[in-house]
Phi, psi and omega in degrees: 000135180286151181280183179297148182283122177287130184276075178283167176305321179296315181295321179295317177298320180295319179297319178295319177300315179305317183295320180286312187287316187265337183241003176072024180294159180271122194307310183300313182293320181296313181294318179302317181295318180293316182291323182291342181271003182221143181272084179258152173290160176305323180294317180292324176298318179296321180291316177300320180295317178299313180298316184296304184289324178297318179293323176293319184297325183250019193306306187289326176291319177296318180298318179296320179296320179298318181290326177294331182280348178293135182288333179254130179302145177062022175294142178260140179264123184302140182305324185290337182250355186302310183296325178294321177290323179297315178299317180295319179297321177298317178297316182292326183273327192232352182235026184297331181287337181261326187230118178301143182306319182298324180291319179297317180292314181298319179293322178297318181293325175299320179293316180299320180297332179284326186259332181200073188306319182299343182262009182297319179295318177301314180296318180299316181296319180296309186294327180279349180250012186295127179286167177292155179299136184290335184292343179282347186235022178288137175291152183296337180251025180298149179291154182301326178299327178290322175296318180299315180294318184287334181251013173062051176242148161298131182304323182290324178292316180294318180299318179293318182291324183269005181307126180088352179275127179302145182302328180296344181253004183297316182298315179296319180294317180295322176300316180294321181293336182263010176275157174298140181289153175290154172268107183253136179232161173249127180268148180240142176125184178287169178301323179291319177302315182293322179299317178296317180298317178299318179297322178296319178297315182295329175296333177270013178070020174276129176277130185235128176228135174298141175297145187300336180218341187273119182295141180064015175255141181226146176257127184249143177230151179058050188272330192067208179295118186299329182288346179266000182284150175305133176093347182295305183297330182276358179075036179274344181199163170217157181279128179194129178299148183301323180296317178297322176298319183298326179308314181284322181296328178296341181288339179047055184286143176240153178307140180091352182285151170268122188231129174244127175250109184266144184057056199274340185298147004274003172112359181299319180292322177296325178299315179295314180300316181295325181294340182265352180269172175286167184298330182266353180277154178221130171286134172269113186253104187268125181218133185282335188266113177299331182294339182267353183295319183301313180294322179299315180292323177297317179296317180297320181291315181297320183275354182057041177233086193281066171294165188249099176295142177224113182279110182194156170289129182302327178293320178292319178301314183289341179280346183282117185301335182294342180258355184294134177053035178259335191271136169285327181218134171236128175251123176241101172265092195284150172303141186206186180289345180061021184290348177280352183259024188292340177290326179271334180232076192295342177298337178300328184303326183240357178269332191242162182205191180298336179301321179295324177292317179300322181289329182280333189302316182301317179293322178300317180294319178296317181295319181295317178297319179294317181298328182298331180293342183274346189272129176282159177304133183087354181275178183238144174237117179254123181249135179214152173215145176271063181207149176252003177293133184297332180300326185266348183245264184306321181295320177297317182293313182295321176297318179297315182294327177297323182270348182226076185293351178278001175246148172217163181283130172257129183303129184299333180295338177294322181267337183221074184295345181279352181295138175301147181301324182282004175262354182239126182284173179297338177275352182094009178272157181262133174225101180263133182238134187306319185282347181254330193236010179049055180202174169295163173282123184219150168242140178216150176219134173259119182247127182257130177271130183289000000 
């Protein structure tokens, strides 16, 4: 009889993979739950994280390689060993410089023997017969569908992300899109305060680089536990992708303004908005989920930026006449397909498609129309989604403008002159792409009420 299964980084990564692949779990929450349940060293946590996210990032290409390696056509890989083979394939294809192939195969077989011993020979044959990764042998003129298959993308997501990119640059772009995302934070304080904070980080051997275009944003490397970094407890910075920061920066808030942040959780955008107001002003941060209020208040307290969370449906909030035409600025970061966040949530690459965008569009249009009622004449309405699908961005905006002629598009460069030219369309709308702008994929529009 086999003994108890040792919870190694590989086994923990495999369990997390099973939950995402077979049960539709959300990658970040699933991995956090698995890691928190075991006493691993920081190095082992890092290794489990690398295996987990790397296997998700390359999942469909790895799966195809595993099936090609089967000696019998149309062989099925048993559910109990699938994640272990996927992890091993990721190591063999992408971590050969760190882990010798024989070690990756032997460790995988030890795991398979624990969960389904009779299939150890089958697993051994597959891993020793694994073909080379297909993305290494793509022709320069390969069809986009071939790039999508080789880099583990839904074809519609890849086509949308690469829109406007010359075919000669597709391979380079796909390589960039499949890299781990940068850890971006927003610093708070005066320029001198930030300079001192950066020096403190560098003394701890943390590599710090200014974000290429987002003001007061920094990219951190070699951080370890983020909560142990200088300045965290004191509220000197918070973690937030540059695209999410831009949503709030586009609002160009001034002290004394009335500001509503709709669909506000987890509160990073509200923190930026609050930082631009006077000491007695408060951002009203509307969020439908009561479960997210605690984290929003904790963030506000740590950062000493006391925005005011309000638990309510944004549609109900906007229907209340007492708030109509009161706001100088309304920010609506609308619920969406979230397909622009695939670098941080790689399961999105093969789980989602245009169908998700089509399903999200009706609610987005309703929310935008409702939010418009809150804006006073001369005020601004900023709309954003972490998606590059046209259904959730330009189509929502153009439909809204047809029905609301008292609003027009204000060129994003007016509020954010530091934005790269290739991030702003000819209409003045924002289109951020991960491989070009070191951020999540986002669409944004600044709408001015006459």
